[in-house]
C-alpha positions as CSV (number, residue, x, y, z in Angstrom):
1,M,8.8,88.6,28.9
2,T,11.7,90.9,28.0
3,S,11.1,94.6,27.7
4,K,11.9,94.6,24.0
5,K,9.6,91.7,23.3
6,K,6.8,93.4,25.3
7,L,7.2,96.6,23.2
8,I,7.2,94.7,19.9
9,E,4.1,92.9,20.9
10,Y,2.3,96.1,21.8
11,L,3.3,97.7,18.5
12,L,2.3,94.7,16.5
13,A,-1.0,94.5,18.2
14,Y,-2.0,98.1,17.4
15,V,-0.5,98.0,13.9
16,S,-2.6,94.9,13.2
17,T,-5.8,96.4,14.8
18,R,-5.7,93.8,17.6
19,A,-5.6,96.3,20.5
20,D,-7.1,93.7,22.8
21,K,-3.8,91.7,22.5
22,A,-1.9,94.7,23.8
23,T,-4.2,95.4,26.7
24,K,-3.8,91.9,27.9
25,R,-0.1,92.5,28.3
26,G,-0.7,95.0,31.1
27,K,-0.1,98.7,31.2
28,L,3.1,100.4,30.0
29,S,5.2,102.6,32.3
30,D,6.1,106.1,31.2
31,A,9.6,104.8,30.2
32,E,8.1,102.0,28.2
33,W,5.8,104.5,26.4
34,E,8.8,106.5,25.5
35,A,10.5,103.4,24.2
36,L,7.4,102.4,22.2
37,L,7.4,105.9,20.6
38,D,11.1,105.4,19.6
39,L,10.4,101.9,18.2
40,A,7.4,103.1,16.2
41,T,9.4,106.0,14.8
42,Q,12.3,103.8,13.9
43,Q,10.0,101.3,12.2
44,G,8.2,104.1,10.3
45,V,4.7,103.5,11.8
46,A,4.3,106.4,14.2
47,P,1.4,108.0,12.2
48,L,-0.4,104.6,12.0
49,L,0.2,104.0,15.8
50,Y,-1.2,107.4,16.6
51,H,-4.4,106.7,14.6
52,R,-4.9,103.3,16.1
53,L,-4.2,104.5,19.7
54,S,-6.6,107.4,19.2
55,N,-9.4,105.2,17.9
56,A,-8.9,102.9,20.8
57,G,-9.0,105.7,23.4
58,T,-5.8,104.5,24.9
59,Q,-4.3,106.6,27.7
60,M,-0.6,107.5,27.4
61,P,1.8,110.1,28.8
62,E,1.1,113.6,27.4
63,A,4.6,114.0,25.9
64,V,4.2,110.7,24.0
65,L,0.7,111.8,22.7
66,I,2.1,115.1,21.6
67,A,5.0,113.5,19.8
68,L,2.7,110.9,18.0
69,R,0.2,113.6,17.0
70,K,3.1,115.7,15.6
71,A,4.3,112.7,13.6
72,Y,0.8,112.2,12.2
73,H,0.3,115.8,11.1
74,S,3.8,116.1,9.8
75,N,3.3,113.0,7.6
76,M,-0.1,114.4,6.5
77,F,1.6,117.6,5.2
78,K,4.5,115.7,3.7
79,N,2.2,113.3,1.8
80,E,0.2,116.2,0.4
81,R,3.4,117.7,-0.9
82,Y,4.5,114.2,-2.2
83,Y,1.4,113.7,-4.3
84,R,1.7,117.2,-5.8
85,E,5.3,116.5,-6.9
86,L,4.3,113.0,-8.0
87,S,1.5,114.4,-10.1
88,E,3.8,116.8,-11.9
89,V,6.3,114.1,-12.7
90,L,3.6,111.8,-14.0
91,K,2.1,114.5,-16.1
92,Q,5.4,115.1,-17.9
93,L,6.1,111.4,-18.4
94,K,2.5,110.7,-19.7
95,R,2.7,113.8,-22.0
96,A,5.7,112.0,-23.6
97,G,3.5,109.0,-24.2
98,M,5.0,106.7,-21.6
99,D,3.3,103.9,-19.6
100,V,4.0,104.3,-15.9
101,I,3.4,101.9,-13.0
102,V,3.3,103.6,-9.6
103,L,5.1,101.4,-7.0
104,K,5.0,100.9,-3.2
105,G,4.2,103.8,-0.9
106,A,2.5,106.1,-3.4
107,Y,0.1,103.4,-4.4
108,L,-0.4,101.7,-0.9
109,A,-1.2,104.9,0.9
110,K,-4.0,105.7,-1.5
111,T,-5.5,102.2,-1.7
112,V,-4.9,99.7,1.1
113,Y,-4.7,102.1,4.1
114,E,-7.8,103.8,5.6
115,F,-6.3,107.2,5.0
116,D,-3.2,108.2,3.0
117,T,-1.8,110.0,6.1
118,L,-1.2,106.6,7.8
119,R,1.6,105.4,5.5
120,I,5.0,107.2,5.5
121,I,6.3,107.5,1.9
122,G,9.9,107.9,1.0
123,D,11.1,108.4,-2.6
124,I,8.9,108.5,-5.6
125,D,9.2,105.0,-7.1
126,L,8.0,104.4,-10.6
127,L,8.3,101.5,-13.0
128,L,8.9,102.3,-16.7
129,K,9.7,100.2,-19.7
130,K,13.3,99.8,-20.4
131,A,12.9,101.4,-23.8
132,D,11.6,104.6,-22.2
133,L,14.4,105.1,-19.6
134,A,16.6,107.4,-21.7
135,Q,13.7,109.7,-22.6
136,A,12.5,109.7,-18.9
137,E,16.0,110.7,-17.9
138,K,16.0,113.6,-20.3
139,I,12.6,114.8,-19.1
140,L,13.8,114.7,-15.4
141,F,16.9,116.6,-16.4
142,L,14.7,119.3,-18.0
143,M,12.7,119.4,-14.8
144,G,15.8,120.3,-12.8
145,Y,16.7,116.9,-11.4
146,G,20.3,115.6,-11.3
147,P,23.0,114.5,-11.2
148,T,23.3,115.0,-14.9
149,E,26.7,113.4,-15.1
150,R,26.1,109.7,-14.7
151,P,26.9,106.4,-16.5
152,S,25.0,105.4,-19.6
153,I,21.5,103.8,-19.2
154,E,23.0,100.5,-20.3
155,A,25.7,100.6,-17.7
156,Q,23.2,101.5,-14.9
157,C,20.9,98.6,-15.9
158,V,23.7,96.1,-15.8
159,K,24.1,96.6,-12.0
160,S,20.8,97.9,-10.7
161,H,17.0,97.5,-11.1
162,H,16.6,101.3,-11.1
163,L,18.5,104.3,-12.4
164,I,20.7,106.4,-10.2
165,I,18.4,108.4,-7.9
166,F,17.2,111.7,-9.4
167,E,17.4,114.6,-6.9
168,K,16.6,118.3,-6.9
169,K,17.0,120.8,-4.1
170,G,13.8,121.0,-2.0
171,A,12.2,118.1,-4.0
172,I,11.4,114.5,-3.2
173,S,13.9,112.1,-4.7
174,I,12.8,109.9,-7.6
175,E,13.7,106.3,-8.4
176,I,13.0,105.1,-11.9
177,H,12.8,101.3,-12.0
178,W,12.8,99.1,-15.0
179,T,12.4,95.8,-13.0
180,L,11.9,94.8,-9.4
181,S,15.2,93.0,-8.6
182,P,18.8,94.0,-9.3
183,P,20.2,91.9,-12.3
184,V,23.2,90.8,-10.1
185,L,20.8,88.8,-7.8
186,P,20.0,85.2,-8.6
187,F,16.3,85.8,-9.2
188,N,14.5,85.8,-12.5
189,I,11.7,88.3,-12.4
190,T,10.1,88.6,-15.8
191,V,9.2,92.3,-16.1
192,D,7.0,91.8,-19.2
193,M,4.6,89.7,-17.0
194,L,4.2,92.7,-14.7
195,W,3.1,94.9,-17.5
196,E,0.7,92.3,-18.9
197,Q,-1.2,92.2,-15.6
198,A,-1.0,95.9,-14.6
199,R,-4.2,97.7,-13.7
200,P,-5.4,101.3,-14.1
201,F,-4.7,103.7,-11.2
202,T,-5.4,107.4,-10.9
203,V,-3.2,110.0,-9.2
204,G,-5.2,113.3,-9.1
205,D,-6.6,113.4,-12.7
206,I,-3.7,111.5,-14.3
207,Q,-4.3,107.9,-15.5
208,V,-1.4,105.6,-14.8
209,L,-1.0,102.0,-13.8
210,S,-0.5,99.8,-10.7
211,L,0.7,96.2,-10.2
212,S,-1.9,93.5,-10.1
213,P,-2.8,92.3,-6.6
214,E,-0.5,89.2,-7.0
215,D,2.4,91.2,-8.4
216,L,2.0,93.9,-5.7
217,L,2.0,91.3,-3.0
218,F,5.0,89.6,-4.5
219,H,6.9,92.9,-4.7
220,L,6.0,93.7,-1.1
221,C,7.1,90.3,0.2
222,F,10.3,90.3,-1.8
223,H,11.2,93.8,-0.7
224,T,10.5,93.0,2.9
225,A,12.2,89.7,3.2
226,Y,15.2,90.1,0.8
227,M,15.8,93.8,-0.1
228,N,15.2,95.6,3.2
229,M,14.4,94.1,6.6
230,L,15.4,97.2,8.7
231,F,11.9,98.7,8.6
232,G,10.2,95.3,8.8
233,I,7.1,96.2,10.8
234,R,6.1,98.9,8.3
235,F,6.6,96.5,5.4
236,L,4.7,93.7,7.2
237,S,1.9,96.2,7.7
238,D,1.9,96.9,4.0
239,I,1.5,93.1,3.3
240,N,-1.2,92.8,5.9
241,N,-3.3,95.7,4.6
242,T,-2.8,94.6,1.0
243,I,-4.1,91.1,1.8
244,H,-7.0,92.5,3.7
245,C,-7.8,94.9,0.8
246,Y,-7.6,92.3,-1.9
247,Q,-8.5,89.1,0.1
248,N,-11.2,88.0,-2.3
249,Q,-9.2,88.8,-5.4
250,I,-5.8,87.2,-4.7
251,D,-5.1,84.2,-6.8
252,W,-2.7,82.4,-4.4
253,E,-1.9,79.7,-7.0
254,L,-0.9,82.3,-9.6
255,L,1.2,84.1,-7.0
256,F,3.2,81.1,-6.1
257,D,3.5,80.0,-9.7
258,R,5.0,83.3,-10.6
259,A,7.4,83.2,-7.6
260,T,8.4,79.7,-8.6
261,Q,9.1,80.8,-12.1
262,W,11.1,83.8,-10.8
263,K,13.0,81.5,-8.3
264,A,11.8,83.6,-5.4
265,V,9.4,81.3,-3.4
266,K,11.5,81.6,-0.2
267,P,11.4,85.3,0.3
268,L,7.6,85.3,-0.6
269,Y,6.9,82.5,1.8
270,L,9.0,84.0,4.7
271,A,7.3,87.4,4.4
272,L,3.8,85.9,4.3
273,Y,4.6,83.6,7.2
274,L,5.8,86.6,9.3
275,A,2.8,88.7,8.3
276,K,0.4,86.0,9.4
277,D,2.4,85.1,12.6
278,W,2.8,88.7,13.8
279,L,-0.1,90.6,12.3
280,A,-2.7,87.9,11.8
281,A,-2.6,88.5,8.0
282,E,-5.3,86.6,6.2
283,V,-3.1,84.1,4.5
284,P,-4.9,80.8,4.1
285,E,-3.3,78.0,6.2
286,N,-3.5,75.6,3.3
287,V,-1.4,78.1,1.2
288,L,1.4,78.2,3.8
289,A,1.3,74.4,4.3
290,R,1.4,73.7,0.5
291,F,4.2,76.1,-0.4
292,Q,6.4,75.8,2.7
293,P,10.1,75.2,1.6
294,D,11.5,71.9,2.7
295,D,14.4,73.6,4.5
296,F,12.3,76.2,6.3
297,N,13.1,76.0,10.0
298,L,13.0,77.8,13.4
299,E,16.5,79.2,13.0
300,V,15.6,80.9,9.8
301,L,12.4,82.3,11.4
302,A,14.2,83.5,14.6
303,N,16.9,85.2,12.6
304,A,14.3,87.0,10.4
305,K,12.3,88.2,13.4
306,E,15.5,89.5,15.0
307,M,16.5,91.4,11.9
308,L,13.0,92.9,11.4
309,T,13.1,94.6,14.8
310,V,16.9,95.3,15.2
311,D,18.0,98.8,16.2
312,I,18.9,100.5,12.9
313,N,22.0,101.8,14.5
314,H,23.1,98.2,14.8
315,A,22.9,97.6,11.1
316,L,25.4,100.2,9.8
317,L,28.3,97.8,9.2
318,S,28.8,96.6,5.7
319,H,29.1,92.9,4.9
320,N,32.9,93.3,4.5
321,L,33.3,95.1,7.8
322,A,31.1,92.6,9.6
323,A,33.4,89.8,8.2
324,L,36.4,91.4,10.0
325,W,35.3,90.0,13.3
326,I,36.1,86.3,12.4
327,K,39.4,86.9,10.6
328,P,43.0,87.1,11.9
329,F,44.4,90.6,12.2
330,R,46.3,90.5,8.9
331,E,43.1,89.4,7.0
332,K,41.1,92.0,8.8
333,L,43.4,94.7,7.7
334,S,43.4,93.4,4.1
335,I,39.6,93.4,4.0
336,F,39.5,96.9,5.4
337,L,41.9,98.2,2.8
338,K,40.0,96.6,-0.1
339,H,36.7,98.0,1.3
340,T,38.3,101.5,1.6
341,F,40.0,101.4,-1.8
342,P,37.9,99.3,-4.3
343,P,38.7,99.1,-8.0
344,P,38.1,102.4,-10.0
345,D,35.0,101.1,-11.7
346,E,33.4,100.5,-8.3
347,I,34.3,104.0,-7.2
348,A,32.7,105.3,-10.5
349,N,29.5,103.4,-9.8
350,I,29.3,104.5,-6.1
351,Y,29.7,108.2,-7.0
352,H,27.8,108.2,-10.3
353,I,30.6,109.3,-12.5
354,P,31.9,107.9,-15.8
355,A,34.4,105.1,-15.3
356,N,37.0,106.8,-17.6
357,S,36.8,110.1,-15.7
358,L,40.0,111.3,-13.9
359,R,37.6,112.4,-11.1
360,V,37.6,108.8,-10.0
361,Y,40.9,109.4,-8.2
362,Y,39.6,112.5,-6.4
363,Y,36.7,110.4,-5.1
364,Y,39.1,107.9,-3.5
365,L,39.9,110.8,-1.1
366,V,36.2,111.6,-0.7
367,R,35.5,107.9,0.2
368,L,38.4,107.8,2.6
369,G,37.1,111.0,4.3
370,Y,33.6,109.6,4.5
371,L,34.7,106.3,6.1
372,L,36.9,108.1,8.6
373,V,34.0,110.2,9.7
374,R,31.4,107.3,9.7
375,Y,33.3,104.3,10.9
376,P,36.6,105.1,12.6
377,A,35.7,104.0,16.1
378,K,33.8,101.0,15.0
379,V,36.6,99.8,12.7
380,W,39.3,100.2,15.3
381,R,37.2,98.5,17.9
382,M,36.5,95.7,15.5
383,L,40.1,95.2,14.7
384,R,40.8,94.9,18.4
385,G,37.9,92.4,18.9
386,D,35.5,94.7,20.9
387,K,32.5,92.7,22.2
388,E,29.9,95.4,21.4
389,I,31.1,95.5,17.8
390,H,31.0,91.7,17.8
391,A,27.3,92.0,18.5
392,L,26.9,94.4,15.5
393,A,28.8,92.0,13.3
394,T,26.6,89.2,14.4
395,Q,23.5,91.1,13.3
396,N,25.0,91.6,9.9
397,N,26.1,88.0,9.6
398,R,22.6,86.9,10.6
399,M,21.2,88.9,7.7
400,T,23.7,87.3,5.4
401,L,22.5,83.8,6.5
402,I,18.9,84.7,5.9
403,K,19.7,86.0,2.4
404,E,21.7,82.9,1.6
405,W,18.8,80.7,2.6
406,M,16.4,82.7,0.4
407,E,18.6,82.6,-2.7
408,P,17.9,79.8,-5.2
409,K,20.4,77.0,-5.2
410,S,22.1,76.4,-8.6
């Protein structure tokens, strides 16, 4: 067993509450404990790992124990602050008469985990009705969030499933969603169906909404398999805990009917398969057998597993830059220049400024400076055919292959 595989199996065993699976693999050396700490931190499950190891009475090096304990308590204080800020935002939106569905981490930490300190939460993610987006934007501006100079609501909705992130110094960022998948993707999620099945949820003393168990599970699976694989173990843990929490309520037939209608059976299936395979999630065998895509194969599965545990530093190449590896030098240079100097409307979208603003040309210089700081060594090594950069490009191309498999065929 390779060292990486051993560490992954240890982490999966404790995340899934199957500590006996880990102890059967033998003891970890001090160096392996340090590597396990790094992996858990990278995957966003360090507080959960600390909780599970503590409950199991597992012995570990003192330095690792201290680091995990610090991660746990740091997340506890961060989540307390998170819910205070979330409550204030929800209070303002509800006061304006808006319906709000609380998405992902904020809901999961409070409901499907044993304690809300176990789940690391990032941004505040909220789903609003499209008709309320403009009013919500004004409210957040009044609360001090920005940037205030941004494209129109209509322009933002054409390209994305959420508005440009709202930020305020010293505050947690906010994503206001109007649907679950970017309109540019070939999926057909009917947002009205989400609202029809939404359920009551309380944050503090504020009455809001949450997704139904089926829609929540769909969202988690779609987000894990298609939208973001780089923190895969944390997201698989979300799926596993959600299924355990709602195991007697999930209508599997309804779940797959909706995924079929939304042309997203493959990402749903892949995430459920991985959650069952790695974390023993309670997905009925007959469900997996019935809904398995005809072209599901071991190559798809191997690629997905590799991406779910890849070093995040190995995923910093864009699709265009990854494509440089397989092209002749002239084509590599052409791709690089197009990536560095895209059309003005793309620059406007990247930097959240009106497309007709003269500031677009200033931001070409900003972009060039950013790329020169972030990518210079990698780009030059890729242009020369460096083997390590080849490995990074391979990771990116692997992700592209998985996504192409998941997308519906026209």
